C-alpha positions, 0 to 999 in steps of 0.5 A: 513475481512475490505478492506481499500482502498487508492489512488494511488497517496498517500504516505501510506504503501499500495502504499509502494514497502516495504510494505508487505501486501495483495493489489490489484490495480484497474483501471480507463481506462488504469491507475492505480486509487486505491489500496484495501488492507486487513485493518489489520496491515502487516509488512515492509520489511525496518523496520525490519517487523514493522507492519503497516496499509495500511493507515499508512506512513513513511520516507522510503515510496518508490513506489509500482512498479506496480503502476508506 
């Protein structure tokens, strides 16, 4: 399976608390640096399960709690 890499500072689905895809935080020292996520489309809790990829984005983005 392909893996997408997204910087934690980007407002993308992989960094959003509403995205339901599989993802893992990678750290640089004690700070989260990147997210590695399955590069397939998953549902969004806020957009009625509309499918989106880790690199997608929308106006309803909200920071994933594990990052902040």
